[in-house]
N, C-alpha and C positions, 0 to 999 in steps of 0.2 A: 556487241556490235555497234550500238549507237555511240559509245564513248570513243571507239576507234575511228569514227568518221566525224568526230567533233560535236556530237549532239548530246544533250543532257536528257536522259529518259524520264518520262513521267511514270511513276511507279504507284500502282494501286494495290497495296498489300491486302490479302484476304484477312478477314477479321472473325474472331470467335463470336462476337455479339450477333452476327448474322448467320451463324452456323456454317461459315465458309471454311473454317478450320478448327482444330481441336484446342488451339490456344492462340495467343497474339504474338508469337515469335516473329512473324513476318512484319508486323507493325513495328515492333521493337528494332528489328534489323534495319528496316527502311529509315527509321528515325536516326539510328546510329550512323548509317552511311551518309545520310544527308548532313548531319551535324559534323561528323568527323572528316568527311572527305569532300562534301559539297558536290558530288557527282550525279545526284539524282534529285528529282522533285517528288517527294512523297505526297500522296493524296489519301487522307484518311476519311474525309467526308466527301462522298461521291457527288454531293450537290455543288461542290466547288470546282469540279472537274472542268466544266465549261469555261469558267472564268480563268482557270489556270491555262487552258489551251489558248484562249483569247489573248492572254497577257504573257504568253510563253517567252517571247523575246526579252521583255522587261525583267521577268523573273530570272532568266538565265544570266542576264547582264549583271544582276545583283548578287550572284553566287560567287563567293571567294574561291580562288583556285586552291587546289589541294596543296597543302604545305608539307612537303616531303619530310623535312626535319622534325616538324611537330608531330606528324602522324606516323612516323616510321615504326614505332613500337606497335601501334594498332595494326599496321599492315603486316608486320611479322607474325603477330598473334593470329590474325585472320588467315594467313597462308598456312600456318601450322594447323589450325583447326580444319581447314579445307583438306589438307593431306590426311589428317586423322579421320575425317568423314569419308574420304575416298577409300581408305583402308577398311573402315567398318562396312562400307557398301560392298567391297570385294568379299569380305568375310560372309556377309549375309547372302550374297549371290551364290557363293560357294556352298553354303549350308543348304540353301534352297535347291540348288542343282543336285547336290548329294542326295537329298531326300527324294527328289523326283526320279533319279536314276535307280534308287534302291527298290 
Protein backbone atom coordinates (compact mmCIF):
# COMPACT_ATOMS: atom_id res chain seq x y z
CA UNK A 1 0.00 0.00 0.00
CA UNK A 2 2.70 2.61 0.81
CA UNK A 3 4.26 2.23 -2.64
CA UNK A 4 0.88 2.75 -4.28
CA UNK A 5 0.55 6.16 -2.63
CA UNK A 6 4.14 7.19 -3.34
CA UNK A 7 5.66 6.40 0.05
CA UNK A 8 8.80 4.39 0.74
CA UNK A 9 8.22 2.02 3.67
CA UNK A 10 10.69 1.60 6.50
CA UNK A 11 11.12 -2.16 6.92
CA UNK A 12 12.39 -3.81 10.11
CA UNK A 13 12.97 -7.47 9.28
CA UNK A 14 12.81 -10.03 12.08
CA UNK A 15 16.21 -11.49 12.93
CA UNK A 16 17.45 -14.89 14.03
CA UNK A 17 19.97 -13.41 16.51
CA UNK A 18 17.07 -12.06 18.59
CA UNK A 19 15.07 -15.29 18.30
CA UNK A 20 12.48 -13.43 16.25
CA UNK A 21 12.67 -15.96 13.44
CA UNK A 22 14.24 -19.32 12.60
CA UNK A 23 16.71 -17.75 10.13
CA UNK A 24 17.61 -14.43 8.53
CA UNK A 25 15.68 -14.76 5.27
CA UNK A 26 13.75 -11.56 6.06
CA UNK A 27 17.00 -9.62 6.48
CA UNK A 28 18.35 -11.02 3.20
CA UNK A 29 15.08 -10.27 1.40
CA UNK A 30 14.97 -6.69 2.71
CA UNK A 31 18.58 -6.12 1.66
CA UNK A 32 17.89 -7.45 -1.83
CA UNK A 33 14.75 -5.37 -2.32
CA UNK A 34 16.53 -2.24 -1.12
CA UNK A 35 19.55 -2.90 -3.32
CA UNK A 36 17.81 -4.07 -6.47
CA UNK A 37 14.62 -2.05 -6.44
CA UNK A 38 15.26 0.82 -4.05
CA UNK A 39 11.66 0.75 -2.87
CA UNK A 40 12.20 0.22 0.87
CA UNK A 41 14.42 1.48 3.67
CA UNK A 42 15.64 -1.56 5.61
CA UNK A 43 16.49 -1.20 9.31
CA UNK A 44 18.63 -3.98 10.74
CA UNK A 45 19.83 -2.07 13.82
CA UNK A 46 16.79 -0.88 15.77
CA UNK A 47 18.97 1.75 17.44
CA UNK A 48 19.10 3.61 14.11
CA UNK A 49 15.31 3.68 13.64
CA UNK A 50 14.86 7.08 15.28
CA UNK A 51 17.50 8.68 13.05
CA UNK A 52 15.99 7.05 9.97
CA UNK A 53 12.55 8.40 10.83
CA UNK A 54 13.99 11.86 11.54
CA UNK A 55 15.91 11.87 8.24
CA UNK A 56 13.26 10.07 6.18
CA UNK A 57 12.82 12.79 3.55
CA UNK A 58 16.56 13.06 2.90
CA UNK A 59 16.95 9.28 2.74
CA UNK A 60 14.07 8.89 0.29
CA UNK A 61 15.43 11.73 -1.85
CA UNK A 62 18.68 9.79 -2.19
CA UNK A 63 17.11 6.51 -3.30
CA UNK A 64 17.46 5.82 -7.03
CA UNK A 65 14.28 4.99 -8.92
CA UNK A 66 13.65 1.41 -9.95
CA UNK A 67 15.35 0.75 -13.30
CA UNK A 68 12.85 -1.45 -15.14
CA UNK A 69 15.29 -2.64 -17.80
CA UNK A 70 18.09 -3.39 -15.35
CA UNK A 71 15.86 -5.21 -12.87
CA UNK A 72 13.37 -6.94 -15.17
CA UNK A 73 14.97 -10.39 -14.74
CA UNK A 74 14.82 -10.04 -10.98
CA UNK A 75 11.18 -8.98 -11.18
CA UNK A 76 10.25 -11.94 -13.39
CA UNK A 77 12.03 -14.38 -11.07
CA UNK A 78 10.35 -12.85 -8.03
CA UNK A 79 6.91 -13.11 -9.64
CA UNK A 80 7.58 -16.74 -10.55
CA UNK A 81 8.66 -17.53 -6.98
CA UNK A 82 5.58 -15.81 -5.60
CA UNK A 83 3.34 -17.95 -7.83
CA UNK A 84 5.19 -21.08 -6.74
CA UNK A 85 4.83 -20.09 -3.07
CA UNK A 86 1.11 -19.47 -3.56
CA UNK A 87 0.74 -22.91 -5.15
CA UNK A 88 2.61 -24.52 -2.22
CA UNK A 89 0.39 -22.66 0.23
CA UNK A 90 -2.72 -23.96 -1.53
CA UNK A 91 -1.36 -27.51 -1.41
CA UNK A 92 -0.58 -27.21 2.30
CA UNK A 93 -3.99 -25.77 3.11
CA UNK A 94 -5.61 -28.56 1.12
CA UNK A 95 -3.58 -31.18 2.98
CA UNK A 96 -4.41 -29.66 6.36
CA UNK A 97 -8.11 -29.37 5.53
CA UNK A 98 -8.08 -32.95 4.30
CA UNK A 99 -6.64 -34.15 7.59
CA UNK A 100 -9.10 -32.12 9.62
CA UNK A 101 -12.07 -33.48 7.68
CA UNK A 102 -10.89 -37.10 8.00
